[in-house]
Structures are given as C-alpha cells and as structure tokens.
N, C-alpha and C positions, 0 to 999 in steps of 0.2 A: 436685516433680521437681528433682533436683540436676543441675547442668551437668556435662558430660563433661570430664575432665582427663587430660592425658597429659604426661609429662615434656618431650617435644620441642616442645610448644606452650605459649606463654605464656598463662596464664589471666587476667592483668590484675586479679587480686585482687578487691576489692569491686566495682569498676566493671564488670569482666567478668561477675560474677554478676548484677548489676543488668540489664545489657543482655540476658543470656540470659533472665531472667525477663520482661523487656519483650516479647521476641519470643514466648515461650511463652504469656504471658497474652493476646497479640493473637489467638492461635488459639483459645483457650478461651472468652474472654468479649469481648475487645477493648473493655473498659470505658473510658470517656473519662477517668477519673481513677485515679491510681496512688498508693497509700500506701506510703511507704518508711520502715521502721524497722530498727534493728539487731537482730541475732539475740538479744541479751540484754535487749531492751526488751519491755515489756508495756503494754497499754492500762490507763489509770487513770481514764478519763472516758468514760462511755457516750455523751456528746453530742458527741464530737470530730468525727465525720464530718458530722453535721448542721451544726455550726458552720462547717466548711470549705465545705460546699455553699452556705451563705449568702453567702460571698465569691465563689466561682467562678460561681455562677448569678445574681449580682446583675444586674438588668436594665440598670443604668446603667454600672457600671464592671467588671462581672465578666468581660467579654470581653477586658480588658487584662491579666488576672492569669494568670501562668504557673504559680505554685505558692504554697501557703500554708505557711509555716514556723512550727512550734511550737518553743519552747525545748527544749534538751537538759537533761533533769532526771534525777535519780538517787534511788534509794531507799537507805536505810541510811547516809546521811551522818552523820558524827559531829557533836556539838554545835557545835564550832568549825570544822568542815570543814578539817582541818589540811593537806590537799593542794590546797585551792582547786578541788575538782572541780566545784562548782556553777557556777563562772564567773559570779558574780552581776553583776559590772560589765558583762560582755559581754552576758549574757542579759537583764538588767533595764534597762540604760542605753543601750548602744551599738546593739544590734540594733533596739530600738524606734525609735531615732533614724533608722535607715535608711528607715523608712516614708515620711518626708517627702522622701526623695531618690530614690525609685524602688523601694524595697523592700529587704528583707534579702538577704544572700547565702544560698546553699544550704549548710547545715551537715552534710548527709549522713544525717540521721535525723530522725524526727518531722516528715516533710514529705509533703504531698499535691500531686502534680504533675498538670498537664493533659497527657495522653498526647502530643498533637501537638507540644508544645513540647520534650519529651524526644527526639522524633524529628526535630528540626531545622527545624520550621516557623517562619517569620518572622511577626512581628506585622504586621497590616494593619488599618486602621480599619474595613474592611468585614467583618472576622471577627466572626461571631455564632454563639453556641452555643445551639441550641434544644433544651431538655430534652424538650419534648413531642414533638418530631419524631423523637427517638431511640427506636427500637423495641427493647425488651429483653423477649424472650419466654421466656428461660431455656432454649431448645431448641438443641441442637447438631446440625447436620446429619450430620456424620460419626459413624461408630460409635466406640466407645471404643478399639478396637484400632487403627483408622486414625488417630485423633487422637493416640494415644500414639506411633505411629511418626513422625507429622509433628513432634510436639514434641521427639522425640529428635534429629531432624535440626536443629531450631532451636537446641537446647542442645548440639550437638556442638562439639568443640574446633576443628574446621576450618571451621565455618560462616562465620566472619567474614573468612576469607582473601580478599584482593582486593575488599573492600567498604569502605564508608564508616563502618562501626560503630566507635565509639571516636574518630572524627575529626570527622565532620559529623553523625553520627547517634548517639543514645544518650549515655550518660555518657562523658566524655573519658578517654583513656588517656595514660600517660606522665607522670603527676604524682602525688606522694604524697598530695595533697589534691584528688582528682578531683572531690569535691563542690563545692568553691569554684570550680574551673575550669569545671565544668558550669554552675553558676549564673551565672558571669560571661558565658559564651557565650550563655545564654538572655537575659540582660539586654541584651547587645550586639545582639540581634536585635529589640529594641524592646519586649520584654515587661516587665511589672512583677511584683512579688511582694508578699506581705503577711506581716507578722509578727503572730502572735496569741498572747497570753499570758493564758490564762484563769485564773480564780481557783483552780480545781481543775486540777492538772497533767494534761496529756493522756496522756503516756507516761512511764514510769519505767524506768531501766536500772540496770546494775551499775557502780559507780564504781571507779576504781583504789584499791587498799587498801595499796599500798606506795609509798614515795617514788620508787623506781626506775621503777615503772610510770608514775607521773605525769610524771616528767622525760622519759622516752622519748616519751610521747605528745605533750608540749608541744614537744619537739625536732622531731618529725616534722611537726607543724603549722607551726611557724615556718619550717623549711627548705622545706617545700612551698609555703607562701605566698610566700616570697621568690623561689623558683624561677619562679613565675608572673610576678612583677614584672619580672624581668630577661629574660623570654622574649618571644616575639612576641605573647603573650597579655596583655601589660601593658595595663591598662585605658585608658591614655592614647593607645594606638595601635591597640587591637583593637576593631573594630566601632564602633558609634555609641551612646554613652550620654551622659546629661547630665553636665556637669562635676562637679556636686555628688555624683553617684553614683560617678564615677571616684575622687574624693578619699576618699569613704567607704570604698571597697575598700582604699585604702592604709593604713587603720588596722590591717588584718591583714596585708596583703602586705609591709609594712615592719616587722612585728613583730620579726623577727630583728635588724634594724638598730638597734632600740632598745636592744639589749644594750650598746652602747658607752656610752650615757648611764648605764645602770645600773652598768657596770664602773667608770666614772669616780667615781661616788658611793660605791662600796664600796672603792675602792683609793686614789685620790688624797688624800682627807681623812685617811686613816690614815697614809700616808707623811708628809704635812705635819705631822701631830700628832707623829710620831717626831722630826722635825727642829725642832719648835717654830715652824713657820711658820703664821701666822694666814691662813686661806684665805678666810674670809667677812668682809666689811666689818662694822664695828660699826654695827646698825640704830638710829641715833640718832633720837630723836623730836623733830621740828622743831615748835616751838610757833608757831602763827600769831600774828604781831604784831598787837596790838589798839590800841596807843597810837600815834598818828601826829601829826606836827607840823602846824601850821596851813597851811603851804604845800602839803603833800601833800594834805591834806583839801580845800583850795581847788581844786587841780587835779582832784581826783576829782569835785567838784561841777560843774566845768566840762566833765566827761567827756573829760579829757586823760589819755592813757595814761601810767602811771608806769613808767619804766625805772630809771634811777638807779644800779643796781648791776650788776656783771658776773655773768653766768650762762651756762653752755653752752646753755641753752634759748634765751636771747636771741641767741646767735651763730647758732644754727640758723635761727631766725625771720628774722634780718636777712640771712643768706646767701641764703635762698630768695626773700626780697623783692627783693634786688638782682639775682638771676639772672633773675627775671621782668622787671624793669625793663630790664636790658641786652638781653634777647631782644626786648622790645617795641620798643626803640629801633632794633635791627638790622632788625626787620621793617619799620618805618616807612622806614628808609633804603632798603630794597629797592624799596618802592613809589614813593618820591619820585624816586630816581635812575635806576630802570630805564626803558628806552625803552618797553617794553610793560607799562605800569602795570596796566592792567585784567587782563591775563593773570596777572600776579603776584598781584594782589588776589583773583582768582578761585580761584587755587590755595591761597593762604595766608590768605584772609580770615577763615575760621572760627577758625584758630589765633590770629590777631592779636586777634580779638574776645575769646577766652578769656584771652589774655595781658593784654589791656587791663583786663578785669574783675579779674584778680588784682592788677594794679598799683593799681587803684583801692581794692581792699580793704586793701592794704598802705600806704596813705597815712600813717596814724599812725606807722608804723615809719620811713618816709623822713623825716617831720617830726622824729622823735626823734633821727635820725642826723645830719641836715644843717642843720636850721633852728632848733631850739630852743636857748635859752641858759640855761634854768633848771636846777636841780639834778636834775630828773626826766628829763633827756635821756638818750639812749643813751650809755654810757661810750665814750670814744674808742677804748679797746683793743678793745671789741667791734666797733666800726665798722671799724677797720683789719683785724681778722681776717676779718670778713665780706666786705669788699672783696677781700681776697686770695683767699679760697676761691671767691667768685663769678667773679672774673676767670680763675682757674685752670680752673674748670669750663667757662666759655665757650671758653677757648683749646683745651681738650681736645676739646670738641664740634665746633669749627671745623676742627681739624687732625688 
C-alpha cells in the first residue's frame, strides 16, 4: 500500500513513507521487528533474518538492543570503485568501531529495528522480550475490506496532523539525514545497537554511476549531518549517551567541517609552490648518539639525569615542575598562616597531596636547575625561561 500524497501536505520524503508503513504494519501483523531496506535493494543472504534474531533475542544482552545495522553494499561496482560508493573505510573500519561505544548509527537501510524503539519507547533495565509469550497465529480478526479502510486512514496525508509522529514517535522529520537523527534519538533514550558484517553481504543495492550523482549524495549527507550538530539534537546536549558514543557521532556530524583541512592541502601548497616558498620542514633524520664521554657515562651509572643542552622539551618539563613547586609552596603558606588551618586543609588537602607527589617526582629536575655544578646540569638559559613562564602562569592564575 502506498501512502497518500497531496500537494498541500508535506509528505516528509523517506521518513514520512517509513512512518506510514510502521502504522499500517501495526494493523496487519504488529510484528515486533521491522526490516528497513531501500527500494533499490534486494536480499543477498538467506540467513540474514536468522542472524538478526540471534542478536535481538539473546537472553543476556538482547533486551538492550534497539536495532541491528548491516553495511550498505552495492552490486555492480567497478574494479576500482571510481566514485568510492562502497565507503569501505566507513563500513569496514569506523562503524565496526562504534560497537565498543554503544553501537553504530542508523544509516537508513539494511537495518532491522525493534518496533517499540521506533515508536519512542525508552530503555529500562526491566525491559524483557519473551518470544514464547508472543502469540502469532496468522489470523486477522477484521475482514479484508475493513482492514483496507483502516489502513487507508493510517496512510492518509492528514493522519499525522497534531500528533507526535516525526517528533517523538517514528522517524524524525526536518533533517536531510533523518536516519542518523532517528538513530541518535534512539541511542539518547538508553538503547544500544549492533553492527553486523557477515562474510556474505546481506543486501545489495544500486550504486551511483555518475560523478554528479555521487557528489550530490555526499553533499546531502555532509550538510544534513552538520545540521544535526548545530541544532538542539547535538549529541553533547541531546539526551543521555556515553561520552565515547557522543564523540563517535562527531566523526560524521563534523564531516562538512573537515573540508577546510582538505581545501588547505589542495590550495595552500600549490600557491606556495608558485611563489617558491618551502611549506614543509626538511624531515632530517637524527642519529642517536652512541659515543659518550666518561663523565656522562659515570652519571648514567649513578642514575643521575643528563640535561646539559638546551631543548624546548627541557623548557616545558622545567616550567611544569616549577609551576607545581610554586603551587605547593602557596598551599603550604595558606595552611601555615591561615587562622582556620584545619578548614583550609580539609578543603585543599587532596590537591596539596597531589601537588606534593608531583614535586617529589620532579626532584631530579630541581636538582639539575639549582644544585648541580657538573656539565650535565640544566642550562641556565632553560632555567631562566622556565622561571619566567612559571611565574607568569602563577600571576595570571592569581589575578
């Protein structure tokens, strides 16, 4: 059954079609699981549904899973896949990596959903699905004519007016990538998902065969993903998800922003080449020195750190060491001079303990800066620079 369309009513594209089918199928079978594939895709693996049920009906973890996502695969790809339609990095590297962070995003096709999760249900630890308890006798109580009339109402263009469909129920509206937004909403309600990449591909579709088709498709994806990031549905503020899953979503939500790095590498080096400007430093191979003098080797045997030369890395280490030393001294001053010593120590005691531990770890650096007289001490120039940076940092922090 096709949904009704009229010019004066927005049909909401693919998301609108999916929501109409969800309602109609609830009257016909109300099956607990829904398979979603694009109209140009066909099944390539007879074991696909059985494999999915192994995840969704698992006795230990199945009740946590909202949907099982298969990779988007295509038939008829050229040998070198000139338009990168297979998305091999995304399908074979990135999405499998999502599994450890809460599950992959919903990519709009090749996906089996749990019906309740598409209808806005929140995950709870008490949720259990009992396959044996579900009675499926294949019989429909209504007559065919009554069922047809009911389904026509559910698929009408006015049915969703003043309802939560497209907002809190069903696939989300108002975004070019409604699939990603819908998956994000499901994850924010506490559900997990699973990515399954079988050896024999589950579904095959028709890939873009021209460069323009491929570019338009990628443009729509990148724009839609970035629209989610700058909206109220940004994963960092929308719902409750693990931080690692929020960051994982940003791989795609910030896809459009990555264009600036790409533009830099395709424009700036070319302009610099025209002007004869060397852009990249010469990658000189530094050979580790193997021959050392007797004094250096003697200090090494005594486990005394060797500084001796100036280096930006030494400056960073010395600055951080001094910053911790100054902070620890300031903390001691508060405890000694304050009238309510115990109150101060109660508030700042843990921080002082941490700072004291860092000072203790940095003792070899203090020794090299202030107490040693041998040639392996910290060069005075490094000491002066580090003192300046540390004092400046302390001043800024205090005022």
